[in-house]
PAPAVEX-662264 format. One record per residue: residue in three letters; x, y, z of N, C-alpha, C, O in turn. Coordinates in pm, 1 decimal. Layout:
<sites>
SITE;ALA;X;Y;Z;X;Y;Z;X;Y;Z;X;Y;Z $
...
</sites>
This chain:
<sites>
SITE;UNK;1252.2;-1545.6;408.0;1151.0;-1477.6;301.9;1022.5;-1477.9;383.4;947.9;-1566.8;424.3 $
SITE;UNK;1024.9;-1306.5;394.0;914.5;-1276.0;499.7;778.5;-1325.8;421.0;767.8;-1319.8;298.6 $
SITE;UNK;658.7;-1384.6;524.3;533.8;-1411.0;470.7;431.9;-1316.6;530.1;454.4;-1272.1;642.6 $
SITE;UNK;369.2;-1296.5;493.4;228.6;-1201.0;577.7;188.0;-1266.1;643.5;200.6;-1378.6;595.1 $
SITE;UNK;113.9;-1272.5;786.9;32.1;-1363.4;840.6;-108.7;-1293.3;838.8;-100.5;-1170.5;836.6 $
SITE;UNK;-235.9;-1344.7;839.2;-385.1;-1321.5;875.2;-402.1;-1214.9;1017.3;-374.8;-1258.0;1129.4 $
SITE;UNK;-431.2;-1128.9;1003.9;-501.3;-1042.1;1119.9;-672.5;-1061.6;1135.8;-744.2;-1049.1;1036.4 $
SITE;UNK;-718.7;-1087.2;1245.1;-881.6;-1063.6;1221.9;-915.0;-936.3;1225.1;-850.2;-845.4;1277.0 $
SITE;UNK;-1036.0;-927.7;1158.9;-1112.3;-819.7;1069.4;-1102.6;-721.7;1165.8;-1093.9;-762.3;1281.7 $
SITE;UNK;-1101.9;-589.5;1144.6;-1111.5;-462.8;1215.3;-1262.0;-418.3;1178.4;-1327.9;-434.1;1075.6 $
SITE;UNK;-1293.8;-350.5;1313.7;-1427.0;-279.1;1290.7;-1421.3;-174.1;1211.3;-1305.9;-132.9;1199.6 $
SITE;UNK;-1520.3;-99.0;1136.9;-1534.3;-45.4;1051.6;-1684.9;65.5;1044.0;-1794.8;29.9;1086.4 $
SITE;UNK;-1663.0;171.4;995.0;-1849.0;217.8;1010.8;-1937.5;149.5;937.1;-1919.1;72.6;842.7 $
SITE;UNK;-2060.0;194.9;1003.3;-2156.2;64.3;961.4;-2206.9;65.4;843.5;-2308.5;-1.1;823.1 $
SITE;UNK;-2140.1;150.5;726.3;-2179.7;135.7;620.3;-2097.0;91.4;496.3;-2117.5;116.1;377.4 $
SITE;UNK;-1994.9;17.1;557.4;-1900.5;-75.5;479.0;-1869.5;-176.4;551.6;-1880.7;-160.9;673.2 $
SITE;UNK;-1822.6;-306.2;500.6;-1809.1;-397.7;545.0;-1634.9;-405.4;622.0;-1530.7;-381.2;561.0 $
SITE;UNK;-1644.4;-437.6;738.6;-1526.5;-466.5;821.7;-1377.2;-456.0;706.1;-1356.6;-538.5;617.1 $
SITE;UNK;-1307.3;-362.7;729.2;-1181.4;-418.8;629.9;-1110.7;-521.6;716.4;-1094.9;-530.9;838.1 $
SITE;UNK;-1069.1;-604.5;600.5;-959.0;-749.5;663.0;-850.6;-699.0;600.3;-825.4;-642.1;494.1 $
SITE;UNK;-778.2;-746.5;723.4;-611.3;-692.9;680.0;-547.8;-802.0;707.7;-602.2;-884.5;781.2 $
SITE;UNK;-371.6;-834.0;635.1;-289.3;-888.1;690.4;-185.1;-815.2;746.6;-197.8;-693.4;734.7 $
SITE;UNK;-61.9;-864.1;818.2;4.8;-766.2;843.5;91.9;-747.8;771.8;112.2;-827.7;680.4 $
SITE;UNK;176.2;-630.2;791.0;267.7;-611.2;662.8;407.7;-678.7;699.1;442.5;-725.6;807.4 $
SITE;UNK;482.7;-670.3;572.4;597.9;-811.4;573.8;675.4;-748.8;657.9;678.5;-627.8;680.3 $
SITE;UNK;752.8;-851.6;715.3;822.7;-853.9;809.7;971.4;-750.8;769.3;1047.3;-822.1;703.6 $
SITE;UNK;1019.7;-636.8;785.4;1118.1;-597.8;778.5;1186.6;-519.7;855.3;1129.5;-474.7;954.6 $
SITE;UNK;1322.8;-484.6;829.9;1417.2;-427.2;962.0;1348.6;-299.1;1024.7;1247.9;-262.9;963.9 $
SITE;UNK;1379.7;-234.0;1120.1;1321.7;-140.0;1207.6;1285.7;-22.6;1111.7;1371.9;9.5;1029.9 $
SITE;UNK;1172.4;41.8;1113.2;1111.7;140.3;1026.3;1207.7;278.4;1090.9;1185.6;390.9;1046.2 $
SITE;UNK;1295.4;260.1;1179.8;1386.6;417.0;1198.8;1502.5;387.4;1201.4;1557.2;280.5;1228.8 $
SITE;UNK;1559.1;525.2;1159.8;1741.0;539.5;1143.8;1774.8;450.1;1300.6;1705.8;427.5;1400.0 $
SITE;UNK;1901.6;419.7;1265.0;1962.6;381.5;1394.1;2102.9;402.2;1357.0;2139.9;455.5;1252.4 $
SITE;UNK;2203.4;341.2;1480.6;2374.7;366.1;1463.3;2346.5;298.9;1351.5;2307.2;382.4;1270.0 $
SITE;UNK;2345.7;166.7;1293.2;2393.5;102.8;1175.6;2365.1;150.8;1031.5;2429.1;128.2;928.8 $
SITE;UNK;2251.0;224.1;1050.9;2183.0;282.8;928.7;2157.6;428.5;974.6;2046.3;450.1;1022.3 $
SITE;UNK;2227.1;510.4;968.4;2205.8;671.3;1048.6;2132.1;743.6;917.6;2061.3;842.6;936.2 $
SITE;UNK;2153.2;687.5;781.2;2085.1;815.4;679.1;1970.6;742.8;648.0;1923.1;776.2;539.4 $
SITE;UNK;1908.7;652.7;707.8;1795.1;574.0;690.0;1661.4;653.0;663.0;1599.6;689.4;763.0 $
SITE;UNK;1628.3;672.5;583.4;1447.6;737.0;570.2;1354.7;614.5;485.9;1323.8;612.1;366.8 $
SITE;UNK;1327.9;529.4;579.8;1218.1;474.4;541.5;1084.2;465.4;517.3;1009.5;526.7;593.6 $
SITE;UNK;1032.6;395.4;417.7;880.6;433.6;382.7;786.7;299.3;379.7;816.4;181.0;396.5 $
SITE;UNK;677.5;355.4;355.4;571.4;233.4;337.0;486.0;270.7;188.0;417.8;365.5;148.9 $
SITE;UNK;527.0;152.8;136.6;464.4;149.0;-32.3;302.3;86.4;24.4;282.9;-11.4;96.6 $
SITE;UNK;228.8;153.5;-19.2;43.3;142.8;-29.0;-2.5;123.5;-182.9;-20.3;220.3;-256.8 $
SITE;UNK;-15.7;21.5;-214.3;-35.7;-47.8;-384.3;-181.0;-45.8;-353.3;-232.5;-100.6;-255.8 $
SITE;UNK;-256.9;39.0;-467.5;-395.3;52.9;-479.3;-405.4;-40.2;-624.5;-337.2;-62.5;-724.6 $
SITE;UNK;-555.3;-83.5;-557.6;-583.0;-223.5;-702.7;-747.8;-214.9;-649.4;-816.0;-142.5;-576.9 $
SITE;UNK;-762.9;-323.7;-725.1;-915.8;-369.1;-727.6;-882.9;-510.3;-692.4;-773.2;-565.3;-702.0 $
SITE;UNK;-1016.6;-569.4;-642.1;-1039.5;-721.5;-681.0;-1052.3;-808.0;-772.0;-1102.9;-918.7;-753.5 $
SITE;UNK;-997.3;-756.6;-905.5;-1017.5;-836.2;-1011.4;-923.1;-932.6;-1037.4;-835.1;-933.4;-951.3 $
SITE;UNK;-910.2;-1007.9;-1117.9;-789.2;-1122.4;-1141.0;-702.9;-1064.3;-1212.9;-584.0;-1095.9;-1208.7 $
SITE;UNK;-765.3;-939.9;-1314.5;-610.7;-872.3;-1385.2;-504.1;-822.0;-1250.8;-393.0;-866.1;-1221.0 $
SITE;UNK;-580.0;-721.4;-1190.5;-542.1;-627.1;-1060.2;-443.3;-745.6;-994.6;-320.9;-732.5;-993.5 $
SITE;UNK;-507.1;-854.3;-944.1;-447.0;-983.9;-866.9;-337.8;-996.6;-936.7;-240.6;-976.1;-863.9 $
SITE;UNK;-302.5;-1025.9;-1066.7;-144.9;-1044.7;-1153.8;-91.2;-970.6;-1109.6;3.6;-992.9;-1034.3 $
SITE;UNK;-139.0;-838.9;-1145.5;-74.7;-699.8;-1164.7;38.7;-676.0;-1007.9;159.7;-653.8;-1006.1 $
SITE;UNK;-47.9;-690.0;-903.3;-10.9;-718.4;-767.8;69.2;-808.1;-743.1;169.8;-768.9;-684.0 $
SITE;UNK;63.9;-922.4;-767.1;124.5;-1013.1;-778.3;309.6;-968.0;-785.7;404.0;-946.8;-709.6 $
SITE;UNK;277.8;-972.4;-928.4;421.7;-866.9;-999.1;459.4;-803.0;-904.4;529.2;-869.5;-827.8 $
SITE;UNK;438.1;-667.3;-866.5;425.9;-579.0;-778.6;477.6;-609.4;-677.6;588.8;-560.2;-658.4 $
SITE;UNK;435.2;-678.0;-598.6;503.8;-743.6;-442.3;626.8;-771.4;-441.3;720.0;-729.8;-372.6 $
SITE;UNK;615.6;-887.7;-570.3;736.6;-986.1;-581.9;868.2;-868.8;-638.2;978.9;-921.8;-628.4 $
SITE;UNK;871.2;-781.6;-671.3;949.8;-727.6;-736.6;986.2;-629.8;-569.2;1098.0;-611.8;-520.8 $
SITE;UNK;889.5;-595.2;-528.1;934.4;-504.1;-402.9;958.2;-583.9;-305.8;999.7;-521.7;-208.0 $
SITE;UNK;949.6;-703.0;-288.4;1049.4;-758.7;-183.2;1182.1;-821.4;-267.1;1284.6;-803.6;-201.3 $
SITE;UNK;1201.3;-875.6;-368.1;1301.8;-885.1;-414.4;1421.1;-747.0;-427.6;1543.2;-761.8;-422.6 $
SITE;UNK;1355.0;-626.5;-443.7;1468.9;-508.3;-430.0;1490.7;-453.1;-295.5;1587.5;-383.1;-265.7 $
SITE;UNK;1370.6;-497.1;-193.9;1423.0;-479.8;-53.9;1499.8;-579.0;-10.7;1578.2;-535.8;73.8 $
SITE;UNK;1510.7;-674.5;-27.4;1627.9;-750.0;-1.0;1753.7;-731.3;-84.6;1858.4;-773.9;-35.7 $
SITE;UNK;1757.3;-673.7;-203.2;1870.4;-654.7;-219.3;1930.6;-533.6;-165.6;2050.0;-520.7;-138.8 $
SITE;UNK;1846.0;-451.8;-152.7;1920.3;-336.1;-72.1;1960.2;-337.1;68.5;1997.5;-248.3;145.1 $
SITE;UNK;1936.6;-496.6;83.6;2009.1;-474.3;242.3;1947.2;-422.3;363.7;1867.5;-328.6;369.0 $
SITE;UNK;1997.2;-501.1;473.1;1934.1;-429.3;644.2;1909.2;-279.0;595.1;1792.8;-252.4;565.1 $
SITE;UNK;1970.2;-214.5;587.6;1950.4;-27.4;554.2;1830.5;-15.4;456.6;1813.4;100.2;417.8 $
SITE;UNK;1743.2;-107.1;407.5;1665.1;-109.5;287.4;1587.8;59.2;316.6;1644.3;124.5;404.3 $
SITE;UNK;1503.7;105.4;269.1;1452.6;189.5;332.0;1288.6;174.5;267.6;1199.2;258.8;260.0 $
SITE;UNK;1292.5;41.4;229.4;1139.4;-17.2;175.1;1119.5;-90.0;307.6;1190.8;-190.4;307.0 $
SITE;UNK;1053.9;-79.2;415.1;1013.5;-133.3;517.0;869.0;-163.2;518.8;839.1;-256.1;593.8 $
SITE;UNK;784.1;-114.3;462.6;640.5;-186.8;460.7;601.5;-184.6;354.9;659.9;-110.1;276.2 $
SITE;UNK;477.3;-271.1;303.3;402.4;-290.7;193.4;237.2;-313.3;235.8;201.9;-390.6;324.8 $
SITE;UNK;165.0;-248.8;172.2;7.4;-298.3;200.2;-55.6;-267.3;89.8;-59.5;-147.7;60.8 $
SITE;UNK;-113.3;-353.9;10.6;-229.6;-363.4;-75.3;-350.9;-337.7;-42.1;-412.7;-419.9;25.6 $
SITE;UNK;-425.5;-186.4;-93.9;-499.3;-152.4;-30.8;-634.3;-192.5;-186.7;-648.9;-157.6;-303.8 $
SITE;UNK;-678.3;-250.4;-123.0;-816.3;-335.6;-229.5;-930.8;-309.9;-201.3;-993.1;-340.2;-99.6 $
SITE;UNK;-979.6;-223.5;-336.6;-1110.2;-204.8;-343.8;-1179.3;-312.7;-406.1;-1150.1;-348.6;-520.2 $
SITE;UNK;-1325.4;-400.5;-296.3;-1373.0;-495.8;-369.9;-1509.3;-521.8;-316.2;-1529.0;-484.9;-200.4 $
SITE;UNK;-1616.9;-585.0;-387.4;-1740.0;-547.6;-367.3;-1778.2;-579.0;-220.7;-1721.7;-681.9;-183.7 $
SITE;UNK;-1815.5;-552.2;-175.4;-1864.3;-535.3;1.6;-1731.7;-542.6;79.3;-1726.2;-601.7;187.1 $
SITE;UNK;-1609.5;-473.3;16.1;-1510.1;-522.4;119.5;-1437.0;-638.6;153.0;-1353.9;-651.4;242.9 $
SITE;UNK;-1488.3;-746.0;47.5;-1481.0;-900.8;110.0;-1311.1;-904.4;58.0;-1266.3;-831.0;-30.1 $
SITE;UNK;-1235.6;-1001.7;130.6;-1091.4;-1032.6;90.0;-1137.0;-1115.1;-85.8;-1241.5;-1176.6;-107.0 $
SITE;UNK;-1029.8;-1092.1;-183.9;-1051.5;-1170.6;-300.1;-924.8;-1293.2;-308.5;-888.5;-1328.4;-420.8 $
SITE;UNK;-864.0;-1352.0;-192.5;-808.0;-1449.5;-227.6;-671.8;-1434.6;-196.4;-605.3;-1521.4;-140.0 $
SITE;UNK;-631.9;-1330.5;-231.0;-470.0;-1278.1;-230.7;-372.7;-1230.0;-84.1;-258.1;-1185.3;-80.5 $
SITE;UNK;-471.6;-1260.0;32.0;-473.0;-1185.7;134.6;-326.0;-1279.6;197.5;-240.7;-1229.7;271.0 $
SITE;UNK;-325.5;-1388.4;159.4;-258.1;-1484.9;252.5;-98.3;-1450.6;174.0;5.1;-1453.8;240.8 $
SITE;UNK;-98.5;-1417.1;18.7;5.0;-1365.2;-33.0;90.7;-1256.7;7.6;211.1;-1254.8;33.1 $
SITE;UNK;-22.4;-1141.3;8.2;20.2;-1007.4;-22.3;-29.5;-941.9;92.5;-152.3;-934.3;88.6 $
SITE;UNK;28.6;-884.2;208.5;-17.8;-801.9;311.3;-128.1;-659.9;243.9;-81.3;-568.2;176.4 $
SITE;UNK;-286.2;-672.4;283.7;-364.6;-629.1;208.0;-505.5;-610.0;328.4;-549.8;-686.6;414.1 $
SITE;UNK;-542.7;-479.5;287.6;-659.6;-387.1;311.5;-774.9;-420.6;224.5;-774.3;-370.4;112.1 $
SITE;UNK;-866.9;-492.0;255.7;-992.6;-474.8;146.1;-1093.1;-351.9;189.2;-1113.8;-339.0;309.8 $
SITE;UNK;-1147.1;-274.8;112.0;-1212.6;-169.1;149.4;-1338.1;-206.2;36.2;-1318.0;-271.1;-66.4 $
SITE;UNK;-1494.4;-141.0;84.9;-1589.3;-130.4;-55.0;-1547.9;-69.9;-165.6;-1484.5;34.8;-178.9 $
SITE;UNK;-1585.2;-137.6;-236.0;-1539.1;-35.7;-395.8;-1683.6;14.6;-410.9;-1778.0;-28.1;-344.4 $
SITE;UNK;-1691.8;122.2;-517.7;-1765.0;210.3;-507.0;-1881.9;114.8;-642.0;-1848.0;38.5;-732.5 $
SITE;UNK;-2020.5;163.4;-600.4;-2112.5;72.8;-637.8;-2131.9;171.4;-805.3;-2094.4;281.8;-844.7 $
SITE;UNK;-2228.8;30.4;-877.6;-2216.5;68.0;-1004.9;-2270.0;234.2;-1024.7;-2234.7;319.8;-1105.8 $
SITE;UNK;-2385.0;238.0;-896.9;-2473.5;370.2;-924.2;-2373.3;494.0;-875.9;-2387.8;607.7;-921.0 $
SITE;UNK;-2280.0;463.2;-788.9;-2199.7;552.1;-729.6;-2099.3;605.3;-905.3;-2095.7;714.5;-962.1 $
SITE;UNK;-2052.3;510.5;-931.1;-1949.5;515.6;-1052.2;-2063.3;545.7;-1192.1;-1996.3;545.8;-1295.4 $
SITE;UNK;-2162.2;562.1;-1211.2;-2227.9;583.7;-1337.8;-2223.9;772.6;-1282.4;-2211.8;850.8;-1376.7 $
SITE;UNK;-2229.6;810.4;-1197.9;-2190.9;946.8;-1210.6;-2046.9;1012.7;-1282.6;-2051.7;1125.9;-1330.8 $
SITE;UNK;-1940.1;945.3;-1284.9;-1835.4;976.1;-1330.8;-1791.7;873.5;-1508.3;-1680.6;868.3;-1561.1 $
SITE;UNK;-1902.4;817.2;-1551.7;-1901.9;777.8;-1656.1;-1878.9;591.3;-1664.4;-1860.4;516.2;-1760.1 $
SITE;UNK;-1889.0;571.4;-1541.5;-1855.1;403.7;-1517.5;-1675.9;428.8;-1523.5;-1596.6;349.2;-1573.9 $
SITE;UNK;-1651.9;519.5;-1478.3;-1474.2;478.4;-1477.6;-1407.9;407.5;-1353.8;-1321.5;471.1;-1293.4 $
SITE;UNK;-1438.5;290.8;-1314.3;-1405.2;192.3;-1208.2;-1260.7;217.2;-1158.7;-1224.0;156.6;-1058.0 $
SITE;UNK;-1180.8;296.6;-1218.0;-1043.4;339.1;-1155.8;-1054.9;386.9;-1027.0;-988.3;352.9;-929.2 $
SITE;UNK;-1160.7;483.3;-1034.9;-1191.5;571.5;-945.7;-1217.5;471.2;-810.7;-1255.6;527.6;-708.2 $
SITE;UNK;-1206.8;391.4;-809.4;-1193.0;295.8;-693.8;-1097.6;313.1;-565.6;-1114.4;308.1;-443.8 $
SITE;UNK;-947.9;344.6;-685.3;-782.0;314.9;-656.7;-804.0;476.4;-548.2;-780.8;462.5;-428.1 $
SITE;UNK;-833.7;573.8;-583.2;-835.6;693.9;-506.6;-928.0;696.2;-412.2;-900.4;735.0;-298.7 $
SITE;UNK;-1065.7;649.7;-451.2;-1144.2;631.7;-341.7;-1122.7;533.9;-241.1;-1201.6;535.0;-146.5 $
SITE;UNK;-1038.5;455.7;-242.3;-1029.2;316.9;-139.1;-894.4;377.7;-36.4;-865.8;341.3;77.6 $
SITE;UNK;-819.0;493.8;-132.7;-721.6;542.5;-14.5;-764.7;649.7;50.1;-706.9;686.8;152.3 $
SITE;UNK;-865.4;710.9;3.6;-950.2;802.8;103.7;-1019.1;741.1;213.7;-1028.9;802.9;319.7 $
SITE;UNK;-1067.5;626.9;200.4;-1197.0;554.2;285.0;-1080.1;489.5;390.5;-1127.6;459.5;500.1 $
SITE;UNK;-930.2;462.6;373.8;-882.6;422.6;425.7;-798.2;508.9;502.5;-755.9;472.7;612.2 $
SITE;UNK;-772.4;613.0;456.4;-711.2;734.4;569.5;-824.4;760.7;664.3;-797.4;815.8;771.0 $
SITE;UNK;-925.6;733.4;642.1;-1042.4;768.4;707.1;-1106.9;679.6;855.0;-1199.9;690.9;934.8 $
SITE;UNK;-998.9;595.2;830.5;-964.7;532.4;987.8;-855.4;497.2;1018.0;-789.7;398.4;985.2 $
SITE;UNK;-828.4;607.4;1103.4;-705.8;648.5;1158.1;-642.2;478.8;1262.6;-529.7;429.2;1255.7 $
SITE;UNK;-733.9;440.5;1328.4;-667.0;353.5;1397.8;-624.5;185.9;1293.8;-537.4;107.4;1331.1 $
SITE;UNK;-689.8;170.5;1195.7;-644.2;88.7;1084.6;-534.2;132.1;1023.4;-449.5;45.2;1002.4 $
SITE;UNK;-504.2;266.5;980.2;-405.9;334.0;940.6;-254.5;319.5;1022.8;-157.1;296.5;951.1 $
SITE;UNK;-243.1;326.2;1100.5;-212.7;332.8;1276.6;-97.2;178.4;1296.2;22.1;170.6;1325.8 $
SITE;UNK;-200.6;74.1;1263.7;-175.6;-64.1;1266.0;-90.4;-104.7;1135.1;-15.3;-202.1;1129.6 $
SITE;UNK;-113.8;-17.9;1036.0;-82.0;-85.6;891.9;52.6;-36.2;867.7;142.5;-105.7;820.4 $
SITE;UNK;68.7;136.1;915.2;188.7;181.8;862.7;259.7;287.6;972.6;219.5;396.1;1014.6 $
SITE;UNK;386.5;208.3;1003.0;496.2;244.2;1107.8;565.9;360.2;1076.5;603.2;446.1;1156.3 $
SITE;UNK;587.7;357.2;906.8;659.6;473.9;873.2;647.3;616.0;866.0;536.1;660.4;837.5 $
SITE;UNK;752.8;704.6;889.3;698.5;854.4;874.8;680.1;864.8;724.8;615.7;966.6;699.8 $
SITE;UNK;721.7;779.1;586.6;678.9;847.0;505.1;619.9;701.8;437.4;644.5;583.3;459.5 $
SITE;UNK;528.5;774.1;343.0;412.0;673.2;238.5;473.7;659.8;87.7;549.2;753.5;61.5 $
SITE;UNK;464.1;600.5;22.6;461.6;579.8;-137.5;366.8;521.6;-191.2;345.8;401.3;-176.3 $
SITE;UNK;262.1;636.2;-295.2;136.5;542.0;-308.5;133.5;515.7;-440.4;147.1;608.2;-520.5 $
SITE;UNK;113.7;373.6;-486.3;165.6;323.0;-602.3;14.2;255.6;-687.4;-76.5;204.1;-622.1 $
SITE;UNK;11.3;264.3;-793.3;-73.1;180.0;-888.0;-10.2;-24.0;-922.1;98.6;-80.3;-934.1 $
SITE;UNK;-98.5;-49.3;-923.7;-74.6;-195.7;-1017.0;37.2;-131.6;-1156.9;157.0;-154.1;-1174.4 $
SITE;UNK;-56.9;-49.2;-1237.4;0.8;1.1;-1334.1;139.2;43.5;-1345.4;204.2;50.8;-1449.7 $
SITE;UNK;194.5;82.6;-1176.5;297.7;131.1;-1218.2;410.7;56.9;-1252.4;392.1;-64.4;-1241.6 $
SITE;UNK;564.0;102.8;-1304.7;631.5;-1.1;-1317.1;785.3;116.6;-1274.6;807.3;220.0;-1337.8 $
SITE;UNK;894.1;54.6;-1128.3;972.9;157.1;-1082.0;1093.3;114.6;-1121.1;1104.7;13.4;-1051.9 $
SITE;UNK;1164.1;120.3;-1167.2;1310.0;151.4;-1308.7;1447.3;113.8;-1197.1;1542.1;35.7;-1205.4 $
SITE;UNK;1383.1;252.8;-1050.5;1525.5;250.1;-1016.4;1446.2;274.5;-841.5;1326.3;270.1;-813.9 $
SITE;UNK;1563.2;299.7;-749.2;1536.8;266.6;-636.7;1476.1;404.8;-598.6;1467.8;484.8;-691.8 $
SITE;UNK;1438.6;439.5;-494.0;1414.7;589.7;-492.8;1522.6;694.4;-413.9;1527.9;817.4;-413.7 $
SITE;UNK;1612.6;584.1;-341.8;1677.4;719.6;-295.7;1796.2;623.9;-325.0;1769.8;609.0;-444.3 $
SITE;UNK;1901.8;551.4;-307.4;1988.4;486.1;-326.9;2097.8;504.4;-469.9;2218.5;496.1;-492.3 $
SITE;UNK;1987.2;530.2;-536.4;2041.2;580.9;-680.3;2108.9;691.3;-745.8;2024.0;778.6;-764.0 $
SITE;UNK;2206.1;723.2;-783.6;2224.2;862.7;-850.0;2121.0;963.0;-884.9;2099.8;1076.6;-842.5 $
SITE;UNK;2046.5;868.7;-999.4;1922.6;976.8;-1072.4;1782.4;919.1;-977.7;1678.3;878.8;-1029.5 $
SITE;UNK;1816.6;928.6;-783.7;1662.9;891.8;-725.8;1602.6;1017.0;-719.8;1665.2;1122.4;-731.4 $
SITE;UNK;1447.6;1005.6;-696.7;1410.9;1129.5;-670.8;1406.0;1197.7;-542.7;1399.5;1140.6;-433.8 $
SITE;UNK;1410.6;1361.0;-567.7;1415.4;1384.6;-409.8;1301.2;1404.7;-357.4;1199.6;1429.1;-422.4 $
SITE;UNK;1307.4;1396.7;-241.2;1211.1;1428.5;-157.7;1159.6;1523.5;-115.1;1215.4;1575.3;-18.3 $
SITE;UNK;1063.3;1571.7;-155.0;1078.3;1744.5;-165.7;942.5;1741.5;-83.0;880.7;1829.1;-143.6 $
SITE;UNK;862.7;1700.1;9.5;742.0;1710.3;81.0;766.5;1838.8;162.6;883.4;1851.3;199.2 $
SITE;UNK;693.6;1923.4;193.9;686.3;2022.0;309.9;525.6;2073.4;366.7;421.5;2026.6;320.6 $
SITE;UNK;529.2;2137.4;433.0;410.4;2197.4;493.7;391.0;2313.1;424.5;325.8;2397.8;485.7 $
SITE;UNK;437.9;2349.6;286.5;427.1;2443.5;198.0;332.2;2393.1;67.9;279.1;2284.6;44.4 $
SITE;UNK;334.2;2497.0;7.7;270.2;2462.6;-115.6;326.6;2343.1;-224.0;447.7;2321.5;-228.8 $
SITE;UNK;244.6;2276.9;-299.2;300.6;2173.5;-360.4;429.5;2233.8;-446.1;433.1;2356.8;-442.3 $
SITE;UNK;506.9;2188.5;-501.6;599.2;2214.0;-586.4;564.2;2158.9;-719.1;517.4;2049.4;-750.3 $
SITE;UNK;611.8;2301.4;-816.6;581.3;2271.4;-947.0;696.9;2201.6;-1046.1;669.7;2174.6;-1163.0 $
</sites>
């Protein structure tokens, strides 16, 4: 079983605490090769918050992600996993040794008050803040494709290997309807 290992904190803009990261899961190479010519690897970004409830949801999601990646075998498309966690001052929540994680500052109460104190806004906010740090993104994500998931999501089928797979329709054009 692959385990995450700690990496030294990285530099971030002065307005936020430095994100704390752990390495991605050790997985097969993130490119198609002669043994897996049809492979289209993707990285799963799990959004969440540094709460006890979200911690349990994250553990469950990561457990099933590892289980499915292992069941797919050496040609799995599921090659990377990172939990993007919004937490107070961007501080670790204690799960970073169990789940590959990046911690970013959560929105303040004053910021959330503008939107009716809807705390779930921390999730898309943390993705935006993560993407604003290209060095962190480059160290974290090696795959060409990314799937963003929430702790409330439950996947019932593999994205590709199943006959009922979700087609990949991404393009540089307008969004699909």
